[in-house]
FIRO-681519 format. One record per residue: residue in one letter; z, x, y of N, C-alpha, C, CB in turn. Coordinates in steps of 0.05 Angstrom, whole numbers, plus 5000, padded with zeros to 4 digits. Glycine has a CB too. Example, Ala and Ser with C-alpha at 12.3 -4.5 7.8 and 13.67 -1.06 7.14 Angstrom:
! residues 2
A515652644886515652464910515652644934518152264911
S514252574955514352734979515752585001511452824988
! end
This chain:
! residues 568
M147589735937145589505943147289295963144489355913
T145989265986147389106006146788806003146589206036
M148688666009148388386006147488256032150988255997
V145388096032144387956054145587696059141687936050
P147087656082148487416085146787166088150287436107
A147286946073145686726073145586616100146586536053
R143286506105142786376132143686126133140186366138
P145486026153146685806153144385556155148685826177
S144785336142142785136140142784966167143284956114
L140584916176140084776201140784476198137284806210
L140784366174140784096168143684046165139084026144
T145484056183148183996184148683686189149584166205
P150783546181151083276183150483166212153683206174
P151483286232150783236256147983206266151783396269
V146483396255143583436258141983196243142883716245
L142783146219141482926203142182656216142482926172
W144682616226145282356238143482326266148582336245
G143182566278141582536303138482496298142082786320
L137682626277134682546269134582246259133282756245
A136482156245136681876236136381706260139281826221
S137981766281138281596306135781606321140581696324
L134181826322131781816335129581656320130782096339
A129481686294127881516278128481196283128381586247
A131081146280131880866286130680756314134980846286
I131180926333130180836361127280826362131181036384
A125980986349122880976348122080716334121581226331
L123180666312122580416295123480166310123980426265
S125480176326126179936339124379886364129079966348
L123580096378121680046399118879946385121280306417
A118080046363115779896351116179606344114980026325
A118579546333119179266327119379116351121579226311
A120179196375119979056402117379016411121379206422
G115279146398112679096409111979236435112278806412
L113279446439113179586463110279746469115479766462
F108979766442106479926444104179716434106580196424
Q104779486433102879306419102179066436103979226391
Q104178956449103778686462104678676493105578466445
E104078486507105078486533107578376535103378346550
L109278506549112278466552112978346578113778726549
F111478446601112178406629111178156639111178616647
N112678006650111977736666111777746693113977536662
P109577816707109677856735110177596752107077986743
G109577376738110077136753113077066759108976916738
G114977216743117977176750118977366772119777226724
L117177526785118477726804119377566829116277956812
P117977346840119177196862121777076855117276986870
Q122276966834125076886827127077096823125076716804
L126477336813128277556812128677646840127277786793
G126877666856127477746886129177536900124777766903
R128977296894130677096905133377116892129376806902
F133777186870136377226855137777446871135977306822
F136477696874137977896884138777846915136478156881
R136677726931137277656959139777456962134677526971
A140277306945142577116943145077266943142376936918
S145077506934147477656931148677716959146877926915
L146977706978147877787007148777537021145477917023
Q148477307010149377047024150476857001146576907041
P152876916989153676716969155176506982155276836948
D155376276965156276016977159276046981155575746958
L160276057005163076097012164275837024163376327032
S163275597016164075387029166875297015161875177029
R168375117025170975057016171274936990172174897035
E169074736985169074616956168374826937166874386953
M166475006945165575236923167875416918163075426934
L169375506937171775666935174075556918172675716961
Q174275286920176275146907175675116877176674876920
L172975106873171675076845172075336831168574996846
T171475576846171475846837174375896828170476036859
V176475866846179075936839180075756812180775896864
Q179075496809179875346787178775466764179175076789
A175975546764174575666740175875946734171475696746
S176576086752177976356750180576316735178576486779
L182176106743184776076728184375986700186575866743
V182275816696181275716668180775966651178675536671
T179076136662178276406647180476576640176476586664
L182376606661184676776656186576646636186176836680
A186876396637188576266617187576286591189076006622
Y185076236586184076286559184376576550181076206557
A184076776568184477036557187177096551183477236572
V189277006569191977076564192976926538193577006590
C192476676535193276546510191876656485192776256513
G189276686488187876796461189077086454184276826465
T189477246475190377506471193277506460190177656496
F194977326469197677306460197877196428199177096479
L196077026422196276946396194877146378195076676393
S192777296387191677506371193377736365189377596382
L194877796385197078036382199277936363198478126413
L200177696362202077606340200477606311203177296347
L198277506310196877536284196277836275194177376285
G195377966299194678256293197278426285193078396320
L199478366297201778516292202678476260204078436314
L202578216252203278126226201378216206203377836225
G198778206211196478316194196478606194193678216203
G196878726218196879036218199079156201197279156246
V201579046199203579136182202879146153205778986186
V202078886144201478846116198978986108201278556108
M196979056127194479196120194879506120192179106140
S197179606129197779896132198679986106199879956153
E197680226100198480376074201380416073196980646071
V202580496096205080596098207280366092205280716124
W206280126097207979926094208479856063206979696109
W206279866048206679826019207880066006204079776007
Q207580306016208980526006212080516011207780766017
A212880376033215480346039216780136024215780306065
V215279906019216279716002216179745972214979486009
L214179875963214179925934214480265929211079805921
P216980345928217680605926215880755904220480625921
Q215480605881213880715857210980805866213680495833
R210080695890207480745897207180935922206080505902
R209481075927209281245952207081475947212181385960
Q206781555927204581785920201781655908205782005896
L201481405907199381285893197881115914200481115869
Q195680995904194180805923195680525927191380745911
P195180415948196580165954195779945932195680065983
P197379735930196679535907194279405913198879315902
P193379245892190779085896190778875918190078945869
I193178795923193478575948192678705970196278455954
W193178975974192479105999189479076004193379415999
F187979145982185079155984183878845991183979275955
G185378655977184678405981185078276011186178255963
L187078376023187878296051185878426068190878396059
R185078666065183378796083180178666081183479116077
A179778586056177078446052177078176064176378416023
F179478036061179677776073179277756103182177676068
L180777986119180877976146178578106159183178096154
A176778206141174078316149172278096158172778466125
V172377896146170577666152170977536181170877446130
P173377446187173677336214172877536238176477256216
R173277776236172377976257169678066257173778206256
A168177986236165478046235163877806250164578086205
I164777566253163877346262164477346295165177116246
H162477336312162877336340164677096349160177316353
E166077126371167776916380166276656388169277016404
V163776706396161976446405161576296380158976526417
I161076396356160476256331162776126323159676446310
W165176246326167976106322168075876339170376296328
G167475916365167675686384165675446377166875796414
L163375526366161575276359162875156335158575356352
F164075296317165175206295167774996303165975446278
F169275106320171674936326170674716343174075096340
L168574736358167474516375167074276357164774596390
N165974326335165574096316168273946306163974226289
L170474096306172973996298174373856319174474196288
W174673996344176373896364174873826390178374096368
G172473876391171173826419171673996438171773586429
L171673926463172274126487175074166495170774036512
D177074116473179674156478180274466485181374056454
P181874556501182374856506183175006480184774886526
L184074836458184974956434182475096421186174746416
T179874976427177375106416177075386427174874956424
A177275436453176775686468178875906458176975626500
I181275796458183675976449183676096424186075826449
L183075906403182975986376180276136369183275736359
A178276086384175576266384176176536391173276166404
I177976586411178776856415180876976397179576886440
A182676816391185176926376184176986345187976676376
L182776836333182176906306180577146300180976696294
P178477196314176877456309178477686320173877446324
Y179577626344181177876359183577926340182377786392
G184877716328187077776311186577976286188077516301
A184077916276183178076252182478356264180377956238
I181478386287180678656297183278776304178678656322
V185078676317187578786323189378856299188778606341
A189378726278190478796254189579026241190378616238
K186679086245185379316231186279556249181879276229
V186479556274186779776293189679856290185979696322
F191579616290194479676288195279816262196079406290
S194079716242194379836216193480146215192879666196
E191180206229190580506231192780666247187780556246
I193680526270195480686286197980716271196080556313
L199080526255201180566239201280776218201480356229
D198880776205198280986184198181276195195480926170
E197381296222197181546235199581646244195581536255
T201881466247204381536261205781706241206181276271
P207481936251208782116230210881916218210182406243
R211182016192212981836172215281966164211581766145
Q215982206176218482306169221082156174218582546180
P221282046199223581886202223981646184223681796227
L221481536176221681296157222481386130219081136155
Q221581616121222281726094225281796095220581996087
A226281916117229181956118231181716115229782076144
L230181506130231681266128231681126100230681066150
L229181146087228581026062230281186040225381046057
N230281446044232081626025234881596028231481936028
S235881476050238981436056239481146045239781476091
G237481006037238280756023237880506043241380786012
A236580556067235980336085233980146072234780446113
P234279876078232179706067229679756082232779426069
P227279706066224679796077224179676104222479726058
F224679396106224079276132225679376153224478986131
S228179436151229679556172228779846181232579556164
A228279986159227380266160224680276176226980376131
F222680046168220280056182220379996214218379866168
C222379806220222879696250224179916264224779416251
Y225780086252227480256269226280556270230380256259
S224080596254223280846255220180846262223880976229
L218380706249215580746253214780566278213980666226
L215680336279214780146303215580286328216179856301
P217980386334218380526361216680786366221380616363
Q215880916347214181116352211181056359214381276329
A210380846344207780746349207580556373206780596324
F209880466386210080246406207880286430213080256418
L207780506441206080566464203280556456206680826475
N202580666434199480636426198880376419198680806402
L200780196408200279926404199879766430202479806388
L201679856448201379706476198879786489203779766497
S197980046489195580126501193279986490195180396498
Y192879926464190779816454191279486460190579906424
S193279376462193679116469192479056499196679056466
F192879256516191779246543188479226543192879506559
Y187579406524184579416521183679126510183679666501
R185079026492184078776477184478546500185878696448
F186178566517186378376537184078396557188878406551
E183278606564180778666581178278536568180278986584
C178078576541175678476524175978166526175578586492
A178478056525178777776522177977636548181677696515
I178177736573177277656596174277606597178077826615
R172877816583169677786582169377556562167978066572
S170577566539169977336519170677086528171377376492
A172577036545173076766556171076656573175376746571
A169676866590167376796606164876726589166677026625
V164576886565162276816547162576546535161977016524
L164876476527165176186515164275976531167876126509
G163976046560162975826576160375716570162975906603
I158575906556155775796550155875576530153976016540
I158175516515158375296495159875056508159875406470
G160375066533161674876548164474866551160974666539
A165875096544168775136544169875116571169375406532
G168175146593169175146620169875416629171574976623
G170875466653171275706665169075806681171875866646
L169176086688167276216703164376226689168376476709
G164576266664162176306648160476036650162976376617
Y161975816644160675566646159275506670162375376641
Q160875556693159675506721157375696727161975536744
M157375956718155276126719152775996706155976376708
L152975926680150975806667149375576680152075726646
L151375376691150375166708148775236729152275016717
S149875416748148475496770145875646764150175656786
L145675826744143375946739141175766728143876156722
Q141875576711139975396699138875216724141275206675
S140375166743139374956766138475126786141674736779
L138375396786136975586805138475606831134075496811
R141075526829142875566853144175846854145075356853
Y142576036863143376326861145776366882140776546867
E146076256903147976286920150776236909147376126942
Q151175996897153375926880153876116855152875656870
L151576196845151876386820152976646831148976436805
W152476746853153776976862156376986871152577076881
T157176726880160076686886161876706860160476406899
F160676606838162076636813162076926800160876436794
F159777076804159577356798161777506814156677466806
Y162077466838163977616854166677546843163677556884
A167477316838169877236828170577376802169876946825
M168477406783168777546760169177856765166377476743
F167977956785168378216790171378276800166378306809
V172078106816175178106824176778096800175977866842
L176477896784178477856761178478076742177877606746
N175778186734175578436718176978676734172478506711
G176278716760177178916772180378926774175978916795
L181678706778184578676780186178726750185178376791
V184778636731185878666704185478956697184378476682
D183179066705182679386697184879546713179279506707
F185179476739186979656755189779626744186979586788
S190679386741193479336733193979456702194078996734
S192179416688192379546660192579876661189679456640
A190879966676191080256683193680346694188880336703
W194580206712196980286727199380266705197380086753
L199480036692201680026673201380246652201779746660
R198980296641198980506623199880776633196480526612
R199080846657199881076671202881106671198781076699
R203880866680206880866686208680896660207680586702
W207580796642208980786611208081006596208380526593
G206181186604205481406590203881326566207881566582
C202281106563200681026542198081216539199880736547
A197181206515194781366511192581216524194181426480
S190081346520187481196529187480896518184781366518
R185680746534185280466522184380466493182980316539
L182880626483181480666457181280916448179180566458
D182480996423181981286415180981246387184581496416
L178481356385176981356360177181616344174181286365
N178081816355177882096343180482216342175982286358
A182582056332185282136329185582396310186981906318
S184082426291184582636275183282866285183982596250
A181282836303179983086317181483166339177083036327
A183183016353184583116374187282956374182883086400
P189083036358191682896357193282886382193183016338
T192983036402194383006427193982766439193883206444
T191682616438191282386452193282146440188182316451
R194382186417196081966407198982036417195981936374
T199582236430201882316434202382266467201982586423
I204882286476205382236504205682526518208082056508
A204382576539204482826554207382826563202382826578
S208283066564211183096574211583066605212283376567
N209183076623209483026649209082716657207783216664
T208682566636208282266643210882126638205882116625
P211281916653213681756650213881616624213781566671
S215981576611216381446586217181136591218481606570
F216880996570217380686573220280676566215580496553
A221780536581224680486576225380196584226580696592
V226180006566226179766571228579706587226079626547
Y230479846592232679816607232279896637234779966595
Q230080006644229380036672228779756689226880206672
P229879726709229679476724226779406729231279486751
L224879586736222279526740221079416714220879766750
N221379556691220279466669221379196661220579656649
Q223679126663224878886659223578696675227678906664
G223078726701221578536716218878486710221578596742
L217278696700214678676691214778496666213378946686
A216478576647216678406624217078086629218978506608
L218778026646219377746655216877646669221777726675
L215677826682213077696696210777636674211777916721
L210777816655208777746635209377506616208377996618
V211877486612212777236597212177006615215777246588
G212677006640212176786658209076726658213276856686
L207776926661204576896660203576766634203077166663
I204676846613203976706587204476416586205376826564
A206976366594208176056593206475926616211776036601
F206076026639204175886659201475816648203776046685
C200276016634197475956624197375736602196176206612
F199275756585199475506561199875276578202075536535
W201375256597201975016612199574916629204275056630
Y198275076639195975036656193674886641194875306667
I192874996617190574896603191574696580188875136591
Q194074696573195374486556193874446529195474226572
P193474626515192074616488193674426469191874916474
D192374246457193674056439193874166410192073796440
F195874336403196474466377196674256353198974626380
S197274026362197573816340195273786325198173546351
K192973816338190273786324189773986299188073836346
L191474206300191274396276192074256249193074646281
W194074076250194773966225194373656227197774036217
A192673576245192073256243190173186220190573146271
P190772976206188872906186186072876190189572696178
R185372826215182772816222181273086220182572716248
T182773286228181673566229181173646200183773776244
G182773576182182673626153179873526141184973476139
Q179573246150177373116140174573216150177772846147
L174573276179172273406188171773666177172373426214
L173873836172173174076161172074056131175574246161
T172973856117172073796090169273746090173473566078
D168473556109165673456110163773686121165373196129
L164773836136163074046150162474266128164574186176
L164574316110164274536088162374416069167274616074
H162574166063160674056042158074026055161573776030
A157574006081154874006091153474256091154973926117
C155274506092154174786093153874856067156074986108
W154574756046154374846017152374705998156974826005
P150674805982149875095979148475176003148075155954
P148275456010146275556033143375506023146675896039
D141675456045139075416040137675656046138175206054
W136275796022135076056025132176006026135876256002
S131075776034128275736033126675876055127775466032
Q127975996075126576136095127376446091127276026125
G127476506069128176796059126677006076127576846028
W124076986075122477186090123077196117119577146087
Q123176966129123776956159126677096166123776636170
L128577016147130977146152130977446152132777046134
V129277576133128777846128127777966156126577876104
K125777836165124377916189126277926214121977716194
L127677686216129577646241131877836237130677326243
S132777916211134878116209133978366217135978146182
A131278446211130478746223130378706254127178866212
D129578486264129278466293132078496307127778176301
T134178366295136978386302137878636303138678256286
V137278826278138279096280136979256302137979236254
A134079206304132479336326133679306354129579226326
M134579046357135878986384138179116388136478726389
S139879136368142479296372142179586375144379246349
V140179686364139379966366138780066392137180016349
L136879886404135779946431137979906453133279746438
A139479696444141679626465143779866467143279336455
I144579976446146480196447145080446456147680236420
A142680496450141480726460140980716490138980766447
L140380496501140180496532142980476545138380266542
S144980346531147480316547148980596545149280076537
A148580756523150280986520148681216540150481086485
T146081206542144881386561145481326588142081386558
V145381076598146081036626148981036630144980786635
G150680956610153380976614154481286616154580816591
L152981496602153581756603153081836629152081896584
L150981746643149881866669151981776691146681756676
L152881526685154981436709157881486701154681106716
A158181596679161181666672162481886689161181776642
F160482066692161582346705162082286735159382616701
P160182156751160982106778163181876780158282036795
A163581726757165881516760168281626755165781276742
A168681856744171082006737172382106763170382236718
H174982046770176282126793176682426797178682006794
N176282586773177082846772174483016766179282876751
F172282916773169883096767168783176792167682956750
F167282986809165583076831167383056859162782876832
L169582876857171082866881172583116888172982656880
P173083166915174683396924176883466907175783346950
G176983706897178983796881178683746849181283676891
G176383636845175483576816174583826801173083356815
L173783786775172784016760170584156771171883926734
L168384016783166284156794166184176824163984036786
N168484096835168784116866171584206875168183846879
P172684426863175384476863175984566894176284706840
T174184666909174784826934174084646956173185096937
A173484396954172584216977174884176995171383926966
G174484177022176784167040176183937057177384417056
K177183937081177083717097174083647107178983767121
N172283837109169783817117167983747094168984057129
A168983677074167283647048165483387054169183617018
S163183387038161283187041162282907030158683277027
L161182697043162182427034160382357010161982187058
L158282527001156882436978158282396951154882596975
P160382576948161882516922163482246921163882746918
Q164582176947166181936946163981676945168081926974
I161781716957159881476955158781466927157381506976
L158481676912157581656881159681546869156681926866
F162181626873164381516856164781216861166981676860
L164781096886164780826888162580686881165380766910
L160080776881157480646873157580636844154880806884
S158280856828158180846799160180656791158681116785
R162680676803164680476791163780196797167680526803
A162580146820161479846823159579786802160079786852
I157779956797155779896776156879836751153980096772
L158780016741159979956718161679726715161280146712
L162879656738164379396740162479136739166079396768
M160479176752158578946752157178906724156478976774
G156479136710155479086685157078976662154579316678
R159879026665161478916643162778656652163579106634
A162678596677163978336686161978106682164878346717
I159278156684157377916676156977896649154677936688
P157277676637156777646610154177696597157377416604
A153877786574151077886566149077626565151278046536
P149977386561147877166557146977106587149176886541
I148677136608147377116635145777336643149377086655
W146277596632144377806638141577736624145378096627
A141777626600139377546587137577376601139877426562
L138777156610137376946627136177076652139376706637
V137477266663136277396687134077576680138377566701
V134177746658132277896648129577766640133378016628
L129877506629127877346620126177226645129077126602
F127177286669125277236692122777386691126577296719
V122877616684120577826685119877916658121278076702
L121077836636120477926610119777706591122578066601
F117777696575117477476557119677486536114677486543
P120377266523122477226501121377436479122676886489
G123677566469123277736447125977906442120777916451
I125678146428127378336423128178466451126278526403
L126178566466126978736489128678616508124678826502
P128278356518130078246536132978236524128977956544
G133378166501136278166489137178436489136478056461
A135478636483137078916482137579006511135279146468
I135878966529136579016556138978876568134278956573
A139178626559141678476571144378576557141278166566
L144078626531146478776517147079036528145878826487
A144879186536145279476547146679446575142379636549
L145679236591146779196618150079146616145078946633
H150478986599153378906594155079146582153578656575
N153879286563155579466550155679726563154679496523
L153879786580153880036593156380056612151180086609
G157179816623159579806639162079866624159879536651
I161979796601164379826583164380126572164379596558
L162180206564161780496554162480696577158680546543
G161080656598161480856622164480856631159680776648
R165880626627168680626638170480806618169780316641
L169780736589171080896566170481196570169780796536
M167881276574167281546578168581676600164581576581
A168681516624169981646648172981696642169681466673
E174081526627177081566621177481796605178281346606
V175481876585175482096566175282356586172882066543
I173682346607173382566625176182596642170782526645
E177182396649179782396667182082506649180582076677
N181982476622184082566606183782826593184682386589
L181682966602180983226591183283436592178583326607
D183583596573185483826575184184006596185983996547
Q185884066615184884246638184684536631186784226661
R186484616613186584916609184285076601188384976590
P182384976580179985116577178285136600178584996558
L177984926617176084906639177285136661175884566652
L179985086665181185306687180685566675184685276692
A180685626651180085906640177485986647180185926611
L175585816644172785906650172485926682170585686637
Q173585776696173385796726174886046735174585536742
T176986126723178086386731176286626726180786416717
T174586606703172886846698170486856719171786826668
G170286676737168186656754165786526745167486886761
A166086346728163686186716163085996737164286036688
P160285946743159585726763159785456749156585766774
A159885266768160385006760158384906738160284826783
S156084986736154084876717154784986689150984966726
L156085246688156985366664159385236654157385636667
V161285156673163485036665162984756651165085006689
F160784606664159984376653158584396626158384256672
L157084586622155484636597157184736577153284836600
Y158884916579160485036558163284976558160385316559
G164384796577167084686578167284386575168284756602
V165884236591166183936593164683816569165083816622
L162083896569160583756546161583786519157883856546
P162484046508163484066483165983906479163884336476
L167583856498170183716496169783416494171883786522
T167683336507167483036513165282906495166782996543
M163183066485161082916470161882806445158683086465
P163882946430164682796404165782526412166882966387
R167182486429168482236437166582026448170582296459
F164682136463162281966475160681876452160282146496
L160182016433158581936408160281736393157982196389
S162981786391164681576374164781316389167781676368
Y164881336415165281086430162480916428165981146461
S160181066430157680946427157180806399155781136431
L158180966377157880856353159680586348158581076334
Y161980626359163780346360162580136375166780396373
R161280186398159979986414157579866400159180116439
W156580056382153979936365154879716347152480176345
E157379766335158579536320158679296336161379586310
V159679296359160279056377157678926384161779136404
C155379126392152879006398151778846377151079206406
M152078946350150778786329152178506329151078936299
R154578486332155878216334154678046361159278276337
E154478186381153378066406150777966406153478236427
T148978056388146177976386145977686382144678106365
V148077576370147977266368148077106395150477176350
I149777216413150077076439147777066458152277186453
V146077326456143877316471141677156459143077586478
G141777126431139676966418140276706423139477016390
L142776596430143176326436141576236463146176296440
V140976416479139476346503136476436502140776466527
G135376476478132776496475131976806473131576346497
A133477006467132577256470131577376442134777426482
G131677246420130577306397132677396377128477496401
G131677466350133577536329134677286316135877716341
L136577356299137877166283139476936301139877326266
G139977036326141576856344139776626351142676996370
R137176676355135476456363134876256341132876556374
L134776356312134576176293137176026289133676286271
L139376116294141975996294141975746312144176206303
T140675826336141075616356139275366346140175726388
E136775436336135275226326136575056304132975326316
Q137675196285139175056262141574876271140275276242
L142874966294145274806304144174576316147274966324
S142074586332141074346346139874156329139374406366
S138874236303137974056285139573996263135674126277
F142074076265144574026247143674126220145373696245
D142474306218141674436190143674616181139074576191
Y145874516171148374686168147874876142151274486164
Q146274786121145774956098143975186108144574796073
G142075156122140675386135142275556150138575296153
L144175426167146075596185147975756166147975396205
M148775686144150275826128148776056116151275666109
A146076036111144576246101144476476122141876146094
T143976396149143376556169145976706176142276406192
L148476586175151076696179151676926157153176476178
T150776846131151077056109149577286114150276966082
C146977266122145477486131146777666154142877376140
F147877496172148977636196151577806185149777426221
L152877696168155277826158154578106144156677636139
V152478066124151578296112150678506132149478236094
L149178446152148178646173150678776188146178506196
T152678596195154978706208156378906192156778496215
F156978816166158579026149156879266143159778896121
G154279246144152579496137152479686163149279406128
V152679546187152879686211155579836215152379496233
D157679666208160179806208160380026190162079636203
W159380026167159480236150158380496156158480176128
V155580436168154180676181155380796201151680626191
S156680636219157680716244160280896236158380446264
A162080806215164480936209163881186193166380756194
S161681166181160781416164159981666184158081326144
A158281566205157081756224159781846241154581596245
R161581696250164181796265165481976248166181576272
R165881956222167282126203165782416205167282006172
S163382396202161582646202161982816228158482546198
L161982656251162182786276165082886283161282596298
R166882806272169582896278169783226276171482756257
! end
């Protein structure tokens, strides 16, 4: 009697997650009213046309250029100071949040779960990273006004919690054999940790620090919508007064600033052999956490590296001097009194608008789902021409191009890079105000604004995945005579899609937090209700809204993490 092999089930975890994603997108489109109500506002087309025509004639007067340089320095200073403080907080938090630290400090727990304090620390730091930096900025604005300290700590606090989480994961993924050897030889846990684990993880920590600084540039611009100054504030003023020529001057300054940070970050990471900006699939592809043998290694004794370190220290010192934050306000008696009064005004939360909160929470989730679906799709299409090793001569799909090669690949490369840079350089609230020229307020304008901003980030991360591909399987396919289309379908896509999906899910978590900032300018969701409560000083209602937002954020984080684990 022969055994008939069982047919493999088609409902694998990736298929189930894919069906759930399609259902979520369909429900989100229905929630946005795409099939039920009028969304397009043709009366705003003339303004939109004037907006784009102004890009060809920005205001380049002397006074405007001086204002632009000053605003750019303020934005850069906020980002540098906020990143510096967040890295200090993140390094300390990352060590105490890592499992390997407690296993080193408590030898009796090396084979057991971390102590209860570990779970308490992770839960405690989950709250600040779930709240967007604009919300922190509004909170600190009530304490210290428009002091630069408001913008710096609005970046440093949530970023510090995010950095702590990522640093702890990097430390836990680092090989522990040298640490165990030092501990077994009787070395103190702190010394063993510093001399074994931290040096191994240093380049990975450094790589993520560069990525966090790039994010801080964008956050510093976003904080301008609450009056913190810098390029974001000037953009908001120009857009509200319909001075589009001035607006495009600030746009171009933001492009240059983001481009310089992006280029210098990539150059330093290549020189020091760092990993990619962000790696979410370490267990699936461990080689990305290591340094390739043909890349230069970081050595502090090299003269150039010493000069770069001194330049970095000088930049940090200059930025703190330039904006001169008043840190004495942190421990001033007035701050304590204001904080106490504010907390009393927020408690207990007002749940009288419970049903409205439920509806707006559903709208917020729908906005984030549509935003990530749009940004992931367009970012994927732009990532391949934006990768320098794909369509360009000598690339994966153009290996034999010579001197007479077409200029089309170079044009596509530059155009896609410019679109991605423009998308991520312009803050999402500014995109929302532009989209509201031609769309009525609601979920859809907020989703499109978030998609325009995040496709620039996602497309650049995806292009980096393509640039870091292992070439050996692709070269093997090419040597068998496979055409470029088959190399793409059977080589490139299987190697890149898991990381593309992981990055998209990660950015979905970020989109969920960013729904607040587009809501502040009238795009809908919980952010719009939050704006109304702030303007009416309804702090009890505000606390209820923030509680709902925290629940949504933690829920999205859990779903995203579960999906990424299933896709590895």
